[in-house]
PATORPA-874453 format. One record per residue (C-alpha): residue number from 1; x, y, z. Coordinates in nm, 4 decimals, m for minus. Example, Ala and Ser with C-alpha at 12.3 -4.5 7.8 and 13.67 -1.06 7.14 Angstrom:
! PATORPA-874453
REC  1  1.2300  m0.4500  0.7800
REC  2  1.3670  m0.1060  0.7140
This chain:
! PATORPA-874453
REC  1  0.0000  0.0000  0.0000
REC  2  0.1302  0.3450  m0.0935
REC  3  0.2115  0.5948  0.1793
REC  4  m0.0788  0.8343  0.2439
REC  5  0.0064  1.2027  0.2633
REC  6  m0.1956  1.4145  0.5066
REC  7  m0.1743  1.7700  0.3748
REC  8  m0.4075  2.0629  0.3049
REC  9  m0.5401  2.1078  m0.0480
REC  10  m0.2913  2.3904  m0.1007
REC  11  m0.0051  2.1386  m0.1136
REC  12  m0.0417  1.8358  m0.3398
REC  13  0.1843  1.5321  m0.3707
REC  14  0.1742  1.3180  m0.6834
REC  15  0.3356  0.9736  m0.6864
REC  16  0.5360  0.8893  m0.9985
REC  17  0.7152  0.5638  m0.9187
REC  18  0.9985  0.6581  m0.6788
REC  19  0.9511  1.0301  m0.7491
REC  20  0.7213  1.2596  m0.5504
REC  21  0.6007  1.5731  m0.7275
REC  22  0.5068  1.8386  m0.4700
REC  23  0.2807  2.1092  m0.6108
REC  24  0.1997  2.4436  m0.4518
REC  25  m0.1701  2.4683  m0.5263
REC  26  m0.3204  2.8172  m0.5110
REC  27  m0.2934  2.8932  m0.8834
REC  28  m0.5588  3.1668  m0.8807
REC  29  m0.3440  3.3512  m0.6249
REC  30  m0.0099  3.2754  m0.7944
REC  31  0.0500  3.0203  m0.5164
REC  32  0.0923  3.2985  m0.2614
REC  33  0.1183  3.1535  0.0875
REC  34  m0.1819  3.1590  0.3168
REC  35  m0.1832  2.9790  0.6517
REC  36  m0.2852  2.6452  0.4994
REC  37  m0.0180  2.6487  0.2300
REC  38  0.2483  2.7543  0.4805
REC  39  0.1418  2.4794  0.7195
REC  40  0.1433  2.2256  0.4369
REC  41  0.4986  2.3248  0.3495
REC  42  0.5960  2.2771  0.7136
REC  43  0.4566  1.9229  0.7147
REC  44  0.5391  1.7815  0.3736
REC  45  0.9131  1.7248  0.4315
REC  46  0.8688  1.4946  0.7287
REC  47  0.6053  1.3009  0.5388
REC  48  0.8450  1.2638  0.2452
REC  49  1.0993  1.1267  0.4921
REC  50  0.8421  0.8779  0.6195
REC  51  0.7405  0.7580  0.2712
REC  52  0.9430  0.4362  0.2316
REC  53  0.9220  0.4366  m0.1486
REC  54  1.0196  0.8010  m0.2080
REC  55  1.3656  0.8521  m0.3565
REC  56  1.3509  1.2051  m0.5025
REC  57  1.1139  1.5017  m0.4664
REC  58  1.0398  1.7631  m0.7334
REC  59  0.8651  2.0798  m0.6155
REC  60  0.6842  2.3173  m0.8499
REC  61  0.3849  2.5494  m0.8640
REC  62  0.0490  2.4922  m1.0274
REC  63  m0.0421  2.7566  m1.2842
REC  64  0.1913  3.0293  m1.4026
REC  65  0.3884  3.0987  m1.0835
REC  66  0.6097  2.9017  m0.8511
REC  67  0.4963  3.1175  m0.5581
REC  68  0.4308  3.4903  m0.5321
REC  69  0.5307  3.4951  m0.1633
REC  70  0.2992  3.5787  0.1252
REC  71  m0.0666  3.6499  0.0569
REC  72  m0.1265  4.0105  0.1634
REC  73  m0.4378  3.9174  0.3627
REC  74  m0.2351  3.6521  0.5470
REC  75  0.0365  3.9055  0.6265
REC  76  m0.2348  4.1373  0.7572
REC  77  m0.3644  3.8624  0.9878
REC  78  m0.0131  3.7990  1.1154
REC  79  0.0309  4.1613  1.2231
REC  80  m0.2842  4.1405  1.4351
REC  81  m0.3029  3.7848  1.5719
REC  82  m0.0271  3.6904  1.8155
REC  83  m0.1253  3.3230  1.8311
REC  84  m0.1326  3.2884  1.4519
REC  85  0.2043  3.4630  1.4410
REC  86  0.3461  3.2204  1.6988
REC  87  0.2233  2.9189  1.5021
REC  88  0.3562  3.0625  1.1775
REC  89  0.7019  3.1095  1.3286
REC  90  0.6947  2.7469  1.4499
REC  91  0.5927  2.6360  1.1006
REC  92  0.8648  2.8545  0.9497
REC  93  1.1265  2.6696  1.1521
REC  94  0.9732  2.3399  1.0390
REC  95  1.0021  2.4458  0.6726
REC  96  1.3720  2.5256  0.7148
REC  97  1.4598  2.2231  0.9270
REC  98  1.2463  1.9944  0.7130
REC  99  1.4079  2.0967  0.3853
REC  100  1.7635  2.1024  0.5167
REC  101  1.7275  1.7614  0.6834
REC  102  1.5023  1.5925  0.4257
REC  103  1.6757  1.2648  0.3502
REC  104  1.5935  1.2565  m0.0219
REC  105  1.7125  1.5057  m0.2864
REC  106  1.4797  1.7999  m0.3545
REC  107  1.4686  1.9408  m0.7076
REC  108  1.2987  2.2772  m0.7624
REC  109  1.1199  2.3186  m1.0969
REC  110  1.0793  2.6974  m1.0933
REC  111  0.8042  2.7470  m1.3492
REC  112  0.7450  3.1169  m1.2789
REC  113  0.8115  3.3903  m1.0231
REC  114  0.9517  3.2629  m0.6924
REC  115  0.9107  3.5413  m0.4381
REC  116  0.9329  3.5446  m0.0580
REC  117  0.8489  3.1941  0.0622
REC  118  0.8862  3.0698  m0.2957
REC  119  1.2354  3.2154  m0.3130
REC  120  1.3182  3.0523  0.0209
REC  121  1.2048  2.7107  m0.1029
REC  122  1.4256  2.7468  m0.4085
REC  123  1.7204  2.8534  m0.1929
REC  124  1.6933  2.5387  0.0209
REC  125  1.6439  2.2939  m0.2653
REC  126  1.9301  2.0675  m0.3692
REC  127  1.9109  2.1201  m0.7481
REC  128  1.7288  2.4069  m0.9211
REC  129  1.5861  2.4238  m1.2736
REC  130  1.4455  2.7643  m1.3695
REC  131  1.2227  2.8597  m1.6599
REC  132  1.3781  3.1312  m1.8762
REC  133  1.1066  3.3819  m1.7846
REC  134  1.1143  3.3076  m1.4110
REC  135  1.2778  3.5223  m1.1476
REC  136  1.3651  3.5141  m0.7781
REC  137  1.3105  3.7910  m0.5235
REC  138  1.3013  3.8250  m0.1476
REC  139  1.1088  4.1458  m0.0662
REC  140  1.0819  4.0949  0.3120
REC  141  1.2758  4.4111  0.3946
REC  142  1.0697  4.6171  0.1482
REC  143  0.7590  4.5559  0.3604
REC  144  0.9402  4.5969  0.6932
REC  145  0.9920  4.2284  0.7710
REC  146  1.3023  4.0295  0.8593
REC  147  1.3762  3.7372  0.6283
REC  148  1.4345  3.4515  0.8702
REC  149  1.4622  3.1579  0.6337
REC  150  1.5747  3.0609  0.2857
REC  151  1.7993  3.3276  0.1402
REC  152  1.9004  3.4745  0.4740
REC  153  2.0387  3.1335  0.5713
REC  154  2.1633  2.9844  0.2441
REC  155  2.2487  3.2726  0.0108
REC  156  2.5878  3.3479  0.1741
REC  157  2.6853  2.9851  0.1072
REC  158  2.5518  2.9877  m0.2491
REC  159  2.6619  3.3232  m0.3902
REC  160  2.8864  3.4847  m0.1301
REC  161  2.8125  3.7272  0.1502
REC  162  2.8273  4.0533  m0.0430
REC  163  2.5777  3.9533  m0.3125
REC  164  2.3559  3.7963  m0.0448
REC  165  2.3476  4.1257  0.1430
REC  166  2.2601  4.3209  m0.1712
REC  167  1.9683  4.0997  m0.2727
REC  168  1.8340  4.0456  0.0805
REC  169  1.8366  4.4187  0.1569
REC  170  1.7091  4.5540  m0.1743
REC  171  1.4614  4.2784  m0.2664
REC  172  1.5619  4.3259  m0.6304
REC  173  1.4464  4.0681  m0.8836
REC  174  1.7027  3.8120  m0.9910
REC  175  1.6238  3.6928  m1.3465
REC  176  1.6802  3.3260  m1.4225
REC  177  1.9986  3.3805  m1.6237
REC  178  2.1483  3.5919  m1.3448
REC  179  2.0409  3.3376  m1.0826
REC  180  2.2377  3.0678  m1.2654
REC  181  2.5358  3.2991  m1.3063
REC  182  2.5651  3.3705  m0.9332
REC  183  2.4942  3.0210  m0.8068
REC  184  2.1231  3.0245  m0.7201
REC  185  2.0166  2.7928  m1.0038
REC  186  2.1765  2.4958  m1.1761
REC  187  1.9975  2.5148  m1.5111
REC  188  1.7868  2.7637  m1.7080
REC  189  1.5556  2.5956  m1.9596
REC  190  1.2673  2.6946  m2.1898
REC  191  0.9478  2.7697  m2.0009
REC  192  0.7577  2.4749  m2.1428
REC  193  1.0219  2.2187  m2.0454
REC  194  1.1151  2.3111  m1.6874
REC  195  0.9110  2.0339  m1.5270
REC  196  1.0162  1.7728  m1.7830
REC  197  1.3835  1.8599  m1.7343
REC  198  1.3436  1.8453  m1.3567
REC  199  1.1732  1.5071  m1.3761
REC  200  1.4474  1.3751  m1.6031
REC  201  1.7031  1.4740  m1.3410
REC  202  1.4870  1.3137  m1.0708
REC  203  1.4689  0.9861  m1.2640
REC  204  1.8445  0.9857  m1.3047
REC  205  1.8949  1.0324  m0.9297
REC  206  1.6308  0.7698  m0.8487
REC  207  1.8284  0.5101  m1.0435
REC  208  2.1498  0.5676  m0.8469
REC  209  2.2472  0.3563  m0.5423
REC  210  1.9995  0.4881  m0.2864
REC  211  2.2054  0.4804  0.0332
REC  212  2.4974  0.6504  m0.1395
REC  213  2.2645  0.9290  m0.2542
REC  214  2.1199  0.9745  0.0954
REC  215  2.4560  0.9821  0.2718
REC  216  2.6225  1.2072  0.0140
REC  217  2.3386  1.4578  0.0405
REC  218  2.3697  1.4521  0.4191
REC  219  2.7474  1.5066  0.4062
REC  220  2.6951  1.8116  0.1853
REC  221  2.4057  1.9473  0.3889
REC  222  2.5929  1.9315  0.7190
REC  223  2.7450  2.2634  0.6103
REC  224  2.3934  2.4013  0.5698
REC  225  2.2714  2.2505  0.8970
REC  226  2.5494  2.4334  1.0806
REC  227  2.4572  2.7609  0.9127
REC  228  2.0916  2.7142  1.0096
REC  229  2.1806  2.6339  1.3707
REC  230  2.3918  2.9481  1.4005
REC  231  2.1282  3.1972  1.2816
REC  232  1.7771  3.0526  1.3021
REC  233  1.6898  3.1448  1.6628
REC  234  1.7774  3.5110  1.6222
REC  235  1.6286  3.5263  1.2726
REC  236  1.2888  3.3870  1.3736
REC  237  1.2711  3.6064  1.6843
REC  238  1.3516  3.9108  1.4725
REC  239  1.0950  3.8136  1.2096
REC  240  0.8206  3.7718  1.4685
REC  241  0.9055  4.1108  1.6205
REC  242  0.9067  4.2777  1.2798
REC  243  0.5392  4.1897  1.2225
REC  244  0.4440  4.4391  1.4935
REC  245  0.6502  4.7316  1.3639
REC  246  0.4815  5.0513  1.2389
REC  247  0.6723  5.0249  0.9102
REC  248  0.5256  4.6803  0.8431
REC  249  0.1762  4.7983  0.9321
REC  250  0.2044  5.0894  0.6908
REC  251  0.3453  4.8690  0.4128
REC  252  0.0680  4.6114  0.4399
REC  253  m0.2014  4.8814  0.4494
REC  254  m0.0515  5.0247  0.1311
REC  255  m0.0425  4.6828  m0.0382
REC  256  m0.4080  4.6258  0.0567
REC  257  m0.5065  4.9696  m0.0745
REC  258  m0.5995  5.1078  0.2665
REC  259  m0.5526  5.4735  0.3549
REC  260  m0.2426  5.5342  0.5636
REC  261  m0.1867  5.8055  0.8151
């Protein structure tokens, strides 16, 4: 009997032999994260670990985006609801720990914009295929928030500290070609083939000696685990605090089209 995944509708898992295709599933909202999607992303990695037949995971977005980041209404809720904010911070840690420690390789098929949470997921994946028209961006600082996961943790390892500072502070878009140039993506492919190329890579990995794949990934990710351990407590505390800042309140009101004082 196949392993049964217990996830919200906003996160789907398709079984393709030894490959698990994880789909962010809010296509009408460009897969922007609401509480259910965020919680699903916190849970899916442990369930992938528990699936005895899973050898490789491919993550992508349904529709025309990978993920547009945080849903503005969700961000608004987080500024006003301390308990929701507490749970979201717990889930945020689970996303980071789950991806970094996931025993099987994770391949990101970046089919469109990957912003905020989407950018973080890409940053913590093991191999990244990007569509030519896709881009990355982490706009946390632009709305007054601290980026506690993803790029803030991994970018210094992937592209060096100075470039990481520039892109984390400015939130500037990183086009696919530039992402590959600076070490944030492995391959840039035509838009209509990004998933097929990612699956081809997944099939190749799935055919390799399984224990060697698992242990080699773990050896490599020990560097990342150490980086996470050194920054995650401060980063999450700072992110939670930033949700209550006046700058964040004003930014979210502006994004929601509310009058600001």
